[in-house]
C-alpha positions as CSV (number, residue, x, y, z in Angstrom):
1,X,1.4,5.4,-16.6
2,X,-0.8,2.9,-18.5
3,X,-4.3,3.5,-19.8
4,X,-6.9,0.8,-20.6
5,X,-9.3,1.1,-23.5
6,X,-12.7,2.5,-22.4
7,X,-16.2,2.0,-23.8
8,X,-15.5,4.7,-26.4
9,X,-12.4,2.8,-27.6
10,X,-10.1,5.6,-26.4
11,X,-7.4,4.9,-23.8
12,X,-8.7,5.9,-20.4
13,X,-7.0,5.9,-17.0
14,X,-8.1,3.3,-14.5
15,X,-9.0,5.3,-11.4
16,X,-9.5,4.4,-7.7
17,X,-10.7,6.6,-4.9
18,X,-9.6,5.7,-1.4
19,X,-10.9,6.9,1.9
20,X,-8.3,7.1,4.7
21,X,-8.4,4.7,7.6
22,X,-10.5,2.1,5.8
23,X,-9.7,-1.4,4.7
24,X,-9.9,-0.2,1.1
25,X,-7.1,2.3,1.6
26,X,-4.6,-0.4,2.7
27,X,-2.9,-1.1,-0.7
28,X,0.2,1.0,-1.4
29,X,0.5,3.1,-4.6
30,X,2.9,0.4,-6.0
31,X,0.3,-2.3,-5.3
32,X,-2.5,-0.2,-6.9
33,X,-0.3,0.4,-9.9
34,X,0.3,-3.4,-10.2
35,X,-3.5,-3.8,-10.2
36,X,-3.7,-1.5,-13.2
37,X,-4.7,1.7,-11.5
38,X,-2.9,4.8,-12.9
39,X,-4.8,7.4,-10.9
40,X,-5.3,7.3,-7.2
41,X,-7.6,9.8,-5.5
42,X,-7.3,10.2,-1.7
43,X,-10.9,11.4,-1.1
44,X,-10.6,12.9,2.4
45,X,-6.8,13.0,3.1
46,X,-6.6,16.8,2.9
47,X,-9.9,17.3,4.7
48,X,-8.7,15.1,7.7
49,X,-5.4,17.0,7.8
50,X,-7.2,20.4,7.7
51,X,-9.5,19.3,10.4
52,X,-6.6,18.5,12.7
53,X,-5.2,22.0,12.1
54,X,-8.6,23.5,12.7
55,X,-8.9,21.7,16.0
56,X,-5.4,22.9,17.1
57,X,-6.2,26.5,16.1
58,X,-9.6,26.4,18.0
59,X,-7.9,25.0,21.1
60,X,-5.1,27.6,21.0
61,X,-7.5,30.5,20.5
62,X,-9.8,29.2,23.2
63,X,-7.0,28.6,25.7
64,X,-4.7,31.6,24.9
65,X,-6.9,33.9,23.0
66,X,-4.4,34.9,20.3
67,X,-3.4,33.6,16.9
68,X,0.3,34.3,17.5
69,X,0.4,31.2,19.7
70,X,0.0,28.9,16.7
71,X,3.6,28.1,16.0
72,X,4.3,27.1,12.4
73,X,1.1,28.4,11.0
74,X,1.1,29.7,7.5
75,X,1.5,33.5,7.3
76,X,-1.3,35.5,5.9
77,X,1.1,36.8,3.2
78,X,2.0,33.2,2.1
79,X,-1.7,32.2,2.2
80,X,-2.6,35.2,0.0
81,X,0.1,34.3,-2.5
82,X,-0.9,30.6,-2.5
83,X,-4.5,31.3,-3.4
84,X,-3.6,34.3,-5.6
85,X,-5.7,36.6,-3.4
86,X,-4.6,39.7,-5.4
87,X,-6.5,38.3,-8.4
88,X,-9.7,38.0,-6.3
89,X,-9.2,41.6,-5.0
90,X,-9.0,42.9,-8.6
91,X,-12.1,40.9,-9.6
92,X,-14.0,42.2,-6.6
93,X,-12.9,45.8,-7.3
94,X,-13.9,45.4,-11.0
95,X,-17.3,44.0,-10.2
96,X,-18.5,45.7,-7.0
97,X,-21.5,47.9,-7.5
98,X,-21.3,50.0,-4.3
């Protein structure tokens, strides 16, 4: 990873932010690296992927009426561990006023 000197004189990364399915997003990571970029942000990649999952879940719930029909979905236990839900439960317990 290479950093270019910035206005402060310190080495700073050269950053590019890409939006999926646009002409600007056409270069590969290797091509961007050759152009001097050391950090590539994919601005809406995760949002678009999540939206597809949301649409699938909405259609399944609308058509079938049960979440169990969503083959391959993340389990609640795995989700809870991924977002460290237990930590939020402790925080809520410690700060609830009712």
